[in-house]
N, C-alpha and C positions, 0 to 999 in steps of 0.2 A: 129792208132786206139785210140779211146777215151775210157779211163777207169777211171771212177770216176772223170771226169772233168779234167784229166791230160793226155796228149798225151803219148803213150807208147815210150819206149826208141828208137825204130826203126825209129821214125818220128821226133826226136828232132832237133830243131835248138837251138843254144845257148840261145835265148830269151825264147823259150818254155820250155827248161830245167830249166832255172832260175825261170820261173813262177811256174813250178811244185815243185821246192824246196821251194819257198816261200809259196805256198799253204800248204805244209807239215809243215812248221814252224809256220805259223800264223793260220792255220785251217780255212781259208776262201779264197774265190776267190780273185785273184790279177791280175793286168795287169801291164806289164812292157813295158814302152815306152821310146824310145830314144828321149828325149826332143829337141835335136838339129834338129830333123826332124819333130817336131810337129808344128801344127799351133798356131797362137798367143793365141786364147782362151784356148786351151789345156795347153799351157805353163803357162799362167796366173793362171788357176785353179790349176795346179800342184804345182806351187810355193806358192799360197795362202793357199791351203788346203792339199797338199800332204806331204808325209814324205820322206826325203832323206835317202836312205838306203845304198848308196855307192857313192863315188866320188873318182876319181883317183888323182886329182890335186885340192886342196882346193881353191887356188887362181883363177884357171880357172873357178871353180864352182861359186865363188862369182862374177866374171866378167859376166859370163853367166846369173846368176840370176838377177843381177842389170840391164843388158840390156833387158832381157825378162820382168822384172817387169815394166820398163819404157815404153816399147812398149805396154804392157797389160793395163797400166793405161791410156795411150793415146787412146787405142782402146775400152776399156771397156764400156764407155758411149754409143757409137754407137752400140756396140754388144747388150747391155742390152735393148736399145731402139728397135732394130730390133726384138729381142726375144719377147718383150712386144707387139709389133705390130702383130707379127705372132700369138701369143696367142689370142689377141683380135679378129683377123680375124677368127681364128678357132672357138672361142666361138660364134661369130656372125653367122657363117655358120651353126653351130650345132643348134642354136636357130631357125634359118630359117627352117632348115630341120624338127625340132620338130614341129614347127608351121604348116608347110605344112602337116605333118603326122596327126596332131591333127585335122586340118580342113577337111581332107579326111575322118576321122573317126567320124566327127561331134562332137568332144570334144572341150570344150572351151580352148583358148590359155592359156599357163602357162607363168608367168613371167613378 
């Protein structure tokens, strides 16, 4: 059962319970992710922009962060290029749809 954005105690997994505790502490929505199972972009963004709130073995964390950062830096240019291409395609499709709608309504094209 969802109650104020937090699952009730009957439905808790350890991850969801931790999320509920962090929401109570920080007063905002949080997401908890096992970065060992995350994809390269999520790992990269988490290491670049995230906050480490717990680690069990600091040396293991440093090793993981170094490997994840290296992979992210190799992957990031292609990722950003793909995102830019997808955005450009979406903009072009929307402009085409707007132009078609305007021509059906007899309005001059915008843009």
